[in-house]
C-alpha positions in Angstrom: -8.8 40.2 2.1 -6.9 42.7 0.3 -5.4 42.3 -3.1 -2.3 44.0 -1.9 0.4 45.9 -3.8 2.5 42.8 -3.4 -0.2 40.7 -5.1 -0.4 43.2 -8.0 3.4 43.3 -8.3 3.5 39.4 -8.4 1.2 39.5 -11.4 3.2 42.1 -13.1 6.5 40.2 -12.5 5.0 37.1 -14.0 3.7 39.1 -16.9 7.3 40.5 -17.5 8.7 36.9 -17.4 5.9 35.3 -19.4 7.6 35.8 -22.8 10.2 33.2 -21.8 13.9 33.3 -21.1 15.7 34.9 -18.2 15.3 38.5 -17.1 17.3 40.5 -14.6 15.5 42.5 -11.9 16.3 45.8 -13.7 14.6 44.5 -16.9 11.5 43.4 -15.0 11.4 46.8 -13.3 11.8 48.6 -16.6 9.0 46.6 -18.3 6.6 46.9 -15.4 7.6 50.2 -13.8 8.4 48.6 -10.4 11.0 49.3 -7.7 13.9 46.8 -7.4 13.7 46.4 -3.6 10.1 45.4 -3.8 10.7 43.1 -6.8 13.5 41.2 -5.0 11.2 40.7 -2.0 8.3 39.3 -4.2 10.7 37.2 -6.4 11.9 35.4 -3.2 8.3 34.5 -2.4 7.5 33.4 -5.9 10.7 31.3 -5.9 9.8 29.7 -2.6 6.3 28.8 -4.1 8.0 27.2 -7.2 6.7 29.8 -9.6 10.0 31.4 -10.6 13.6 30.2 -10.4 16.7 32.3 -10.0 20.0 31.9 -11.9 23.3 33.2 -10.6 26.3 34.4 -12.5 26.9 36.6 -15.5 23.9 35.0 -17.4 21.8 35.1 -14.3 18.4 36.5 -13.6 14.9 35.0 -13.1 12.7 32.9 -15.2 9.3 31.2 -14.8 9.7 27.6 -13.5 6.2 26.9 -14.7 4.4 27.7 -17.9 2.0 30.7 -17.7 -0.7 28.1 -18.6 0.0 26.4 -15.2 -0.2 29.6 -13.1 -3.4 31.3 -11.9 -4.0 34.5 -10.1 -4.8 32.5 -7.0 -1.4 30.8 -7.2 0.3 34.2 -7.3 -1.8 35.7 -4.5 -1.2 32.7 -2.2 2.5 32.8 -3.0 2.6 36.4 -1.7 0.1 36.1 1.1 -0.8 32.6 2.3 -3.5 34.0 4.6 -5.6 35.3 1.7 -9.0 35.9 3.3 -11.5 38.6 2.4 -12.1 39.3 6.1 -10.1 38.4 9.2 -12.8 36.2 10.7 -12.5 33.7 7.8 -8.9 32.9 8.8 -8.9 29.6 10.9 -6.1 31.1 13.0 -8.3 34.0 13.9 -11.7 32.4 14.5 -14.9 34.4 14.3 -16.0 35.2 17.9 -19.6 35.2 16.6 -19.4 31.8 15.0 -19.2 29.2 17.7 -20.4 25.7 18.3 -23.4 27.1 20.2 -24.4 29.9 17.9 -23.6 30.1 14.2 -23.1 33.5 12.6 -25.1 33.8 9.4 -22.9 36.6 8.1 -19.8 34.4 8.6 -21.5 31.6 6.7 -22.3 33.9 3.8 -18.8 35.3 3.7 -17.4 31.7 3.6 -19.6 31.1 0.6 -18.4 34.3 -1.1 -14.8 33.5 -0.2 -15.1 30.2 -2.0 -16.6 31.7 -5.1 -13.8 34.2 -5.2 -11.1 31.5 -4.8 -12.8 29.5 -7.6 -12.8 32.5 -9.9 -9.2 33.4 -9.2 -8.2 29.9 -10.1 -10.5 29.6 -13.2 -8.1 31.0 -15.8 -4.4 30.6 -16.3 -2.1 33.5 -16.7 -1.7 32.5 -20.3 -5.4 32.8 -20.9 -5.5 36.2 -19.1 -2.5 37.6 -21.0 -3.9 36.5 -24.3 -7.2 38.4 -23.8 
């Protein structure tokens, strides 16, 4: 699991939009020192996840479709990367070759426990709580 640059940018985009209202990509980029091409890519993922919505036309732009109180870091990370695992062998689509029906990998078991703790922590506070700190 990597908290990728895309994950970081998703958080920064939500931070830029958290004051309410609509913002164009250039405004978001200016507030958060991001590049437009990357922001467009991440906004599409956030829109698909229902976190932001886009508006077309002269008064267009982007706005949060949920309150910051309803969004967690985990929501943002999963919107950007739905296979958010700390190590590849935790991904059910890429099973651990050492953790089988006949022999259980103790390291895999421990990493599963840690992964769950991390997911719990990433969902424990809303973006509103984080941004107020």
